[in-house]
C-alpha positions as CSV (number, residue, x, y, z in Angstrom):
1,M,-3.1,-38.6,-22.9
2,K,-2.0,-39.4,-26.7
3,F,0.0,-37.4,-29.2
4,Q,-1.6,-37.8,-32.6
5,G,0.2,-35.2,-34.5
6,S,-1.2,-31.7,-35.3
7,K,-2.6,-29.7,-38.5
8,N,0.6,-27.3,-38.1
9,Y,3.2,-30.3,-37.8
10,V,3.8,-33.2,-39.9
11,A,4.8,-35.9,-37.4
12,T,5.7,-39.3,-38.6
13,P,4.1,-42.4,-37.3
14,D,7.4,-43.2,-35.5
15,L,7.7,-39.6,-34.0
16,M,4.1,-39.8,-32.7
17,L,5.2,-43.2,-31.3
18,A,8.2,-41.7,-29.6
19,V,6.4,-39.1,-28.0
20,N,3.7,-41.5,-26.6
21,A,6.3,-44.0,-25.5
22,A,7.6,-41.0,-23.3
23,I,4.5,-40.3,-21.8
24,T,3.9,-43.8,-20.9
25,L,7.5,-44.5,-19.5
26,K,7.2,-41.1,-17.9
27,R,10.6,-40.4,-19.1
28,P,12.1,-37.2,-20.8
29,L,12.0,-37.7,-24.8
30,L,15.4,-37.0,-26.2
31,V,15.3,-35.5,-29.7
32,K,18.3,-35.6,-31.8
33,G,18.3,-34.6,-35.6
34,E,19.8,-32.0,-37.9
35,P,19.3,-28.3,-37.4
36,G,16.1,-27.2,-38.8
37,T,14.3,-30.6,-38.8
38,G,11.6,-29.3,-36.2
39,K,12.8,-30.5,-32.9
40,T,11.9,-27.4,-31.0
41,L,8.7,-27.1,-32.9
42,L,7.6,-30.6,-31.9
43,A,7.6,-29.7,-28.3
44,E,5.7,-26.6,-28.9
45,E,3.0,-28.6,-31.3
46,A,3.0,-31.4,-29.0
47,A,2.2,-29.3,-26.0
48,Q,-0.6,-27.4,-27.6
49,A,-2.4,-30.8,-29.1
50,L,-2.2,-32.2,-25.8
51,G,-3.3,-29.1,-24.0
52,L,-0.4,-28.3,-21.9
53,P,1.3,-25.2,-20.9
54,L,4.7,-25.0,-22.3
55,L,7.7,-24.0,-20.1
56,E,11.0,-23.4,-22.6
57,W,14.4,-23.5,-21.1
58,H,16.7,-22.3,-24.0
59,I,20.4,-23.8,-23.2
60,K,23.4,-21.4,-23.9
61,S,27.0,-22.4,-23.5
62,T,27.1,-20.4,-20.2
63,T,24.0,-22.1,-18.7
64,K,24.1,-23.9,-15.5
65,A,21.9,-26.6,-14.3
66,Q,21.3,-24.5,-11.3
67,Q,19.6,-22.0,-13.1
68,G,16.7,-24.4,-13.9
69,L,16.3,-25.2,-10.4
70,Y,16.6,-21.7,-8.8
71,E,19.1,-19.0,-8.0
72,Y,19.7,-17.0,-4.9
73,D,19.8,-13.2,-5.3
74,A,22.6,-12.3,-2.4
75,V,23.6,-8.9,-4.1
76,S,19.9,-7.7,-3.8
77,R,19.5,-8.8,-0.3
78,L,22.6,-6.9,0.9
79,R,21.4,-3.8,-0.9
80,D,18.0,-4.1,0.7
81,S,19.0,-4.7,3.7
82,Q,21.5,-1.7,3.6
83,L,18.4,0.4,2.8
84,G,16.5,-0.9,5.7
85,D,13.8,-2.5,3.3
86,E,11.5,-5.0,5.5
87,K,11.3,-7.8,2.7
88,V,15.2,-8.7,3.6
89,K,13.5,-10.7,6.6
90,D,11.9,-13.2,4.3
91,I,14.5,-15.2,2.0
92,H,11.9,-16.2,-0.3
93,N,12.0,-12.7,-1.6
94,Y,15.1,-13.5,-3.2
95,I,14.7,-16.7,-4.4
96,V,14.3,-16.6,-8.3
97,K,12.5,-19.9,-9.5
98,G,13.8,-21.8,-12.4
99,V,11.7,-23.4,-15.1
100,L,12.0,-26.8,-13.2
101,W,10.9,-25.2,-9.8
102,Q,8.0,-23.7,-12.2
103,A,7.3,-27.1,-13.7
104,F,7.3,-29.0,-10.6
105,T,5.0,-26.5,-8.6
106,A,2.4,-26.0,-11.5
107,E,-1.1,-26.6,-10.2
108,Q,-1.8,-28.4,-13.7
109,P,0.6,-30.9,-15.5
110,V,2.8,-28.9,-18.0
111,A,5.2,-29.7,-20.7
112,L,8.9,-28.6,-20.5
113,L,11.2,-27.9,-23.1
114,I,15.0,-28.1,-22.6
115,D,16.2,-26.9,-26.0
116,E,19.7,-27.5,-27.5
117,I,21.1,-29.3,-24.1
118,D,24.4,-30.1,-26.0
119,K,25.3,-26.2,-26.1
120,A,26.0,-26.5,-22.4
121,D,29.0,-28.0,-20.6
122,I,29.6,-31.7,-20.6
123,E,28.7,-31.9,-16.9
124,F,25.2,-30.1,-17.2
125,P,23.1,-33.3,-18.3
126,N,24.9,-35.1,-15.3
127,D,23.9,-32.2,-12.9
128,L,20.3,-32.9,-13.9
129,L,20.2,-36.5,-13.4
130,R,18.5,-36.7,-9.9
131,E,16.1,-34.0,-10.6
132,L,14.7,-35.5,-13.8
133,D,14.6,-39.0,-12.3
134,R,13.2,-38.2,-9.0
135,M,11.2,-35.1,-9.9
136,E,12.2,-33.4,-6.8
137,F,15.3,-30.9,-5.4
138,Y,15.9,-29.2,-2.1
139,C,16.2,-25.7,-1.8
140,Y,19.1,-25.2,1.0
141,E,18.2,-21.5,1.3
142,T,14.9,-21.9,2.4
143,R,15.1,-25.3,3.5
144,E,12.2,-26.9,1.6
145,L,11.9,-29.8,-0.5
146,I,10.5,-29.0,-3.9
147,K,8.5,-32.0,-5.2
148,A,6.6,-32.3,-8.3
149,K,2.9,-32.1,-8.1
150,H,2.6,-33.5,-11.4
151,R,5.0,-35.1,-13.6
152,P,5.8,-32.6,-16.4
153,L,6.2,-34.1,-20.1
154,V,9.7,-33.1,-20.7
155,F,11.2,-32.6,-24.5
156,I,15.1,-32.3,-24.6
157,T,16.6,-31.6,-27.8
158,S,20.2,-32.2,-29.1
159,N,22.0,-31.1,-32.2
160,N,24.6,-33.8,-31.6
161,E,27.1,-31.4,-31.3
162,K,28.9,-33.3,-28.1
163,E,28.0,-36.5,-26.9
164,L,25.7,-36.9,-23.8
165,P,26.6,-39.2,-20.9
166,D,25.5,-42.7,-20.7
167,A,23.9,-42.3,-17.3
168,F,21.9,-39.4,-18.7
169,L,21.0,-41.3,-21.9
170,R,19.5,-44.3,-19.8
171,R,16.9,-42.0,-18.3
172,C,15.5,-40.9,-21.4
173,F,13.5,-42.3,-24.4
174,F,15.3,-41.5,-27.5
175,H,14.4,-40.6,-31.0
176,Y,16.3,-39.3,-34.0
177,I,14.2,-37.3,-36.5
178,K,15.1,-38.5,-39.8
179,F,15.5,-36.0,-42.6
180,P,12.1,-36.1,-44.4
181,D,11.9,-37.9,-47.6
182,A,10.4,-35.9,-50.7
183,E,6.8,-37.2,-50.1
184,T,7.2,-36.1,-46.3
185,M,8.6,-32.9,-47.3
186,K,5.7,-32.4,-49.9
187,Q,3.3,-32.6,-46.7
188,I,5.3,-30.1,-44.6
189,V,5.5,-27.6,-47.6
190,A,1.4,-28.1,-48.1
191,V,1.0,-27.0,-44.2
192,H,2.9,-23.6,-44.8
193,F,1.9,-23.1,-48.6
194,P,-1.2,-24.8,-49.3
195,N,-2.0,-22.9,-52.5
196,L,1.8,-23.8,-53.9
197,K,1.3,-24.8,-57.7
198,Q,2.4,-28.4,-57.9
199,D,5.0,-27.4,-60.8
200,L,6.7,-25.1,-58.8
201,L,6.8,-27.3,-55.9
202,S,8.5,-30.4,-57.9
203,A,11.1,-27.9,-59.6
204,A,11.8,-26.5,-56.1
205,L,12.2,-29.7,-54.4
206,K,14.4,-31.3,-57.2
207,T,16.9,-28.3,-56.7
208,F,16.7,-28.5,-52.8
209,F,17.5,-32.4,-52.7
210,D,19.9,-32.0,-55.5
211,L,21.8,-29.5,-53.5
212,R,21.5,-31.6,-50.3
213,N,22.8,-34.8,-52.3
214,L,26.0,-32.9,-53.4
215,P,29.1,-34.5,-51.9
216,G,31.2,-32.4,-50.1
217,L,28.9,-29.8,-48.9
218,K,29.7,-28.1,-45.5
219,K,26.2,-27.4,-44.4
220,K,23.2,-29.1,-46.1
221,P,20.1,-26.8,-46.5
222,S,17.5,-27.8,-43.8
223,T,13.7,-27.9,-43.9
224,S,13.5,-24.4,-42.3
225,E,15.7,-23.4,-44.9
226,L,13.6,-24.8,-47.9
227,L,10.4,-23.0,-46.2
228,D,12.1,-19.6,-46.2
229,W,13.4,-20.1,-49.9
230,L,9.8,-21.1,-51.2
231,K,8.8,-18.1,-49.2
232,L,11.1,-15.9,-51.1
233,L,10.3,-17.4,-54.5
234,L,6.8,-16.5,-54.1
235,A,7.3,-13.1,-52.5
236,E,9.7,-12.3,-55.7
237,D,7.3,-14.2,-58.1
238,I,10.1,-15.7,-59.8
239,P,9.2,-17.6,-62.5
240,L,9.4,-21.5,-63.0
241,D,11.9,-21.3,-65.9
242,A,14.3,-19.7,-63.5
243,L,14.6,-23.0,-61.5
244,H,15.2,-25.1,-65.2
245,S,17.4,-22.4,-66.6
246,R,20.4,-23.7,-68.9
247,D,22.1,-20.5,-69.2
248,D,25.8,-20.9,-68.4
249,K,25.8,-17.9,-66.4
250,V,23.2,-18.9,-63.8
251,V,25.2,-21.4,-61.8
252,V,23.1,-21.3,-58.5
253,P,19.6,-21.2,-58.2
254,P,17.8,-17.9,-57.6
255,L,17.8,-16.4,-53.8
256,A,19.9,-19.2,-53.4
257,G,21.3,-17.6,-50.2
258,A,18.3,-19.0,-48.5
259,L,19.9,-22.3,-48.8
260,L,23.6,-22.0,-49.2
261,K,24.9,-20.5,-45.8
262,N,28.7,-20.0,-46.7
263,E,31.3,-19.1,-49.4
264,Q,32.8,-22.8,-49.8
265,D,29.3,-24.5,-50.6
266,V,28.6,-21.8,-53.1
267,N,31.9,-22.4,-54.9
268,L,31.7,-26.1,-55.0
269,F,28.3,-26.0,-56.4
270,E,29.5,-23.2,-59.0
271,K,32.4,-25.7,-59.8
272,L,30.0,-29.0,-60.1
273,V,27.6,-27.0,-62.1
274,F,30.5,-25.8,-64.6
275,M,32.3,-29.2,-64.8
276,Q,28.7,-30.7,-65.4
277,R,27.7,-28.4,-68.5
278,H,31.4,-28.9,-70.1
279,N,31.2,-32.8,-70.0
280,R,28.0,-32.9,-71.9
């Protein structure tokens, strides 16, 4: 089983190497990078390319590790017992299986995405150490050991919002998705907009990278935001001249709301453009 990219996802050689290293080592692949660099999409496309069903666990600030294993619905069991329902005799009816349980007991190998693990409490990764390492856990309510029939291919994504514990990092293969350079970005855009004219693409990419390189920018535009912007430029039929405008009244690119996401960055860009024009 080897990942060699897909027609819908431009994977750099080092990224493909990282996925295959995780497969060889049978360890989770921890993927970090700026938001919008395709971390979640990597899991989706790699699973599809490898012919594996994908189970997804999207982490929130309130998510607990136990939810990935199972949850015991004691309230429903109490209610059913008061109603005299026969199914209360079997506790299995009140065990809600989490994504790890589903992945471990699947009849065929699967891929498992644990998305944005850094959103959860700092203890969350530590609470999953044993389960991800040994590929098993114990269900106390049913008194059974749940062991993985097939080791799933685990993708774990992080936006670097908080540090992950060393003990957890030791059990992962790590890869940082660098922000695409101009050439790689052209390939990514070509996947989504194969018929985009080259002069428009060049002008749009220049504007995009100029924005990203602005000193002091609070939130740099990401790959996904570039794709949104290009989609809008095409939908609104924005002329190429608009990206090269020298009119002093035009201080930001057309439809810049797809790229700049807060007023501080818009103000910063306006000031820099103003200063640049008055220093000519």
